[in-house]
N, C-alpha and C positions, 0 to 999 in steps of 0.2 A: 096280552098285559104291554105296556111298553119299556126297552130297558134303553136307557142312554149312556152312551158313551162320550166322554172327552178326555184332554189329558193334560195336567198343571205339569210345566216343568221342573224339576230338580237341579239346585246348581250348587257347583262348591264355591271353596274361598272367593278363587277368582274369578267367580259370576258365569263360568260358563258351565252349560248344561252338559248332568251325567247320568240321567234316567228320566222318567215321567211318571208321573203318579194315572193310572186309567181309572176315572170316575164314573159310577153310577147313581151317585146320589149329592147331593150340595152339603157338603161338609154336617154337620149337628141339626141341619134343616132340612127335610126330607118333604118334597113335595108330596108324592104318593105314599105316605105314611103303610097304605093298605101291602106294599109290595115288601115280598117277605125278600129278606139279605141275601139269603144261599139262592134263592131261585134268580136271583137280580146276579148274583156273582156267576151263575152258572151258564147265563144269557150269554154276558158280556163275554165268558171264555168262547163260548162258541161261536159269538159273531168278531171275534178277533184272532186268537190263536185258530179256532177251527174252519175258519173261512180265508179269510188272505195270508194270515200271520200276525204276529205282533211288529216285526219289524216296518212295515209300513208305515205306522202309527207311531213309531216312537224314534225312527229315523235311525233304527240300528241298535239306540242303547236299551239299557232295562228298563223293565217295568213293572211298577210296585203296583200289585193288584191287592185291594180290601178283601180279608177273608173272616165271615162270622163264627162264633164257635158250631155251629151244624158243619158249613164248607170246611172245616178243617177235621172235624173227627171222621164225616165221608170222604175223607183221602182226597178232597177237589183236589190240592195244588199239586197232585203227582199225574194231573193231565197234563202241566207246563209243563215244559225245558226249563231245567233247572239253573241254563246259562242265559233264561232271557228275564226271570224274572228274578223280583223280591217278594215274598209271603210276607202281608201286609198282615197281621193280627189286631182285629179290631179291637177299640177300648171296652168295648161291650161283652167280650168273651174272658170268661173266667178262668182263675189259674188254677185248673181242676188238675187232679192224678191223669185221668185220660188225653187233658189239652196238653202237659207234659210230655206224655208220651208220644202224641201226634208230632210234636215240636221236637223230640230228638231221633225218631227216625225220618221227620224232614231233614234233621242238620246232618246226620250220617248220609242219608242218601244225597251231601251237597248243594241244597237248597240253603238261600239266605233269607235269614227272617229280620224281621222287624217289629217293634211294638208302636201301635198306633195311637197318636193323643195319651200318651205315657203319664200315669199319675200313682205315685209311689205306692206300691200295699206288699208288705215283709214277704206275702205268699207268691209271688214275684221273681223272690231274690235267686230261687233256683233255678230258673230258665234264663239265665243272666251269661251262662255261658254256653247257654246255645243261639241268642240273639247277637247279630251285625249291626243293627239299629234301632236307637230308640226317637221315635218322634214326641217331640214339645209342642202343643198348640198354645202360642202364645197369646190367643184371647183368651182361651181360659184360664191356662196358666203362666201370667207374665214373667218376663226374666227376673227381676231377683225372687220369686220367687220360686223358681226351680231351677236357682244358682246353687243351694247345698247339692242337691242329686246331680247336677250338671259335674260338680266339682269331682263327686265320688265316682261315678259312673267312667271319667277322666282316667280315672287309674287303672279301669280293664281295657287294654290294648286291642280286645276282641271287638268293642263297641264304640259306633261312631255317634254322634248326634246328630239331628236334623232337628231346626227351628221350623215350623210351617206358620201361616198366617202372619207373614213377616210384610209389617204395611211400612215400611222409612226408613230410609237411608241409617238412622240414628240408631233404630231395631237391628238393623243388621251387622251394623262396626259395632255395637254390645255384645251381641252375641257372637262373634267371632272373637274378641275379648276375653269371653267366658270361655275358648277355644272348642267350642261348637263351629261342625267342618260343610254342614250342609244346610241348604236353605231352600223354603217352596214360600211365594206366595208374589205380590206383586208389585214389590216394592220396587224392583229391576225395569218395571216401564211405569214409572210417576215421575215425573218432573221434578228435578233436584232444584226450586227456586233461587233464584240469586241476584242481589239488589241489583246490581247491572254487569251484562255478557253481552258484548258485542260480537257478530259474524266472522270470523277470524276469515284470512284472505283465501285461503283454497277454497272456505266452504262460499265464501260468494262468488268465486268461479263456477262452480259447482252449480249454484241457483242461477246464476248469469245462464248457463248452460240449459238450465231446465228452462226457463223462462223464453230463451229461443227455440225450444223444441216445442212450446206450446204457439207458436205462430203458424199460419196459415198461410200459403201452403209452405212445408217447410223448408230455410234458405241452408241447402247442404253446405256452400259456402263457408257460411260462418259457423254450422257445427263444425264443419273441419277444423276450422280457427282454434276451435276451442282443444279438440281432440289431439292437433298437429303440435301442442306448445306443453302439454303435459305426456310422458313416456309411460304413465301408470293408466291415465283415459285409454290412449291409444292400444294397450294391451288389453285392456278391459275388454275393449270393444272387438277385438279381434277373437278372443276365448269366445267370445258369445258367439262370431259368426260359426267358431267351429266347434260349436258345444254340444251339436245334432239337433239343434230345433228346428232347422232349417237346411233343406237338403242345400251341398254346395254344389254346384254345374262349371263354374270355371274360376282361377284362382284370382286372389285379389290381392290387387298391387298397390293398392292407396285408401287413406282414410276416405275418402272421397267417394268410391266406388264402394267400400264396403258401407256408408252409409245410404248409397244410393239402393244398392244390393239388399239391404233391410227394408228397405220403403217407407214410407212415413209411418205408419199403423203401428208398425215394428221398432223401429228407431225411436218414437215418444217412449215409447213401452221400457224400450232399454235405460234410456237415456232416467226415466222417471226411479226404474229401480237403482239405477248405478248413486242417484244424486243421494237416496234415503240411506244407501247404503253406507258410503263413502262418510255421510253428516256425522253418522255415528259411527265413526273408527273406535273412540276408545269407550262404547258403550258395550254392555252382553252381548256377543251372538243373538242372545234366543230373543233380545227386541228387533234385531235385524228379521229373524226369522216370523217371528208374531204379524210384522209388516207385509211379509211379502206373503205368505200364507191368507192373512187376511184380503190383501189386495186381490186374491187368485180365487179365495169365495167370495168375494163382495162380484167379481168379474161372472162368475159360472152360475152365481144364484140371479145375477141381473138377467143372464141371457136366456134364464127361465120365466121371469116375470115382466120386466121388461125392456126389451133386445136392442132397444134405439141407444140406451143407457148404460152400454158394458161398459165402454171404454173409460165414462167420469165414473163407474161404479169402482174398476181398477183401482181409479188415483184415491178416492176419500178411501179404500180400505189401506192403499200403501202410506197415506201421508196422517192418516188416523192417530203415528203415534209419535206424530213429528214435537210436540211439546214433552216428552220425554226424552227424543233424540236430541232437541237442542235447549232444554231445558229452562224453555224460556211457554210462557202461556199460551193458546192454541189462537186466541182473539189477537195476539203480536205477529204471530205467525201469516195469519190470512191477512193481516195487513201490507203483508211486505211481502207476496206472491201476488199476483195478477191470473185467479184462478175463476174459474163459474163461480156465477152465484150460485147455481146449485152445489157446486161441493164444497162451496163455503160453509154453504148452510147446513148440510151434511153434516161435517165434525164442529159443529158445534154443539152442546151438552142440548141434550132432549131434544134434537131436531124430530118432526113427525115426519117430514119427507119422506117419498120413496127412498131415496139413496139413504137415508137418516137413519130408515126401517133397517135397511141393511146392517151399518155399521152396529146400530143399535144389537142386533140382531147375534151377532159375530162377539160382541163382549158378554151377551148372558149364555152363548153356548161355553164359550172360554170356560167362566167362573161356574159351568156346571149347574144352570140354572133354566133345569129344562121347561118346566111349566111355564116359565117366562118367554123362553125361546119360541116357543110353540103360540103363544100370542102374539108377538112379533108375527113370525111366520105367516100368520091368517091374513095379517093388514096385507099383504101381496102374492096373496093365494098360492104361499108355499103351506106345505107339513114339515113335520121333524123329520121325517123317515131323507126327506130331500138332503133337509139342514145336512144331514148328518155324515151322507154319502158326498155332499159339496166340500163339506171341511176336509173328510179322509181325503178328497182328489186334488184339493188347495194344500196338503198335505204333502202329497207324493211331488206335486209339480215344485213345490218349493224347494225338494232336496236339491235341486237340481240347478240350484244359484248359490250354494252352500261355498263355491271355488271361485265366485266369480270376482 
């Protein structure tokens, strides 16, 4: 039996990531209906906490892990470090006396408990003193329907409220206004379309810098000009040089020397990362983290499937969220950038090119759609185990760019 692991970010009202939910299933739709939830959770714990630990997967943030009734009553949560996890009680769990006593035990031992996809029943009332978070699935119970319960639970200072399956900015704003504190969903990585929005001055400079970096061979003098006229860019370049990714064998005395020292490939990659991150200055940090993870994931996958395309694969992953970053349709953005036809094709919806398969694969993986992920992987002679490992490596690699 295969157990699949991915993560979904949980954001606060400022759209900062505060935790990740670790997934072994695709929400309400399970592509492997014969998989026992208790066995799946057991293997999820074994492959994370009992292998490399939870921290590399969650960037040091708490992990929410689903527990069915059997997993709770067999005391599976007690295998996990209480400071690193929140015990998420699935909606299929019945509020029996045995479940209540187990929740009391976990509560008194310092574990935080959450009720998943919560729909109120009077039998759950006695649990509220033990609960840290209540989650509402907005696809199953829209905001107007849960409003009375939200108002009642807001009066309990021990309980925080989370809205999941938040799909757009309007839902996010409405949930905040109702008093909900935490959010889960892909609203933050969908473009907020506006009738007219021109690229601002500093963004234009960044795009010009990127365009210059695409030229072969690199014109170091031209690149130096951009860096030398922006203190922030220069600082980030020197931070990158000293980040530990490359060995330093001599003192760096100029921007030009720094670029020469990096070499063409690393310079192009750094400028692409820098441009994407700075264009999204007013966007949630998780959006940039996702773009960087996708970039590295696509690069690693390409190195295995078609090594000659690993560099464009990196850019495909990195640019796959540009529509959300710039709040512009991807078609419009592609017309403004002088990128290769292979990259442009991959960034278009439903592309079945090799590079398009990579980005389709990572999107499906992020959504927890394991069966469809594996089908995509087979197109380029990869399997799910490889994909899962590549994604984990990409997450760890991306952590180093948090402070650039």
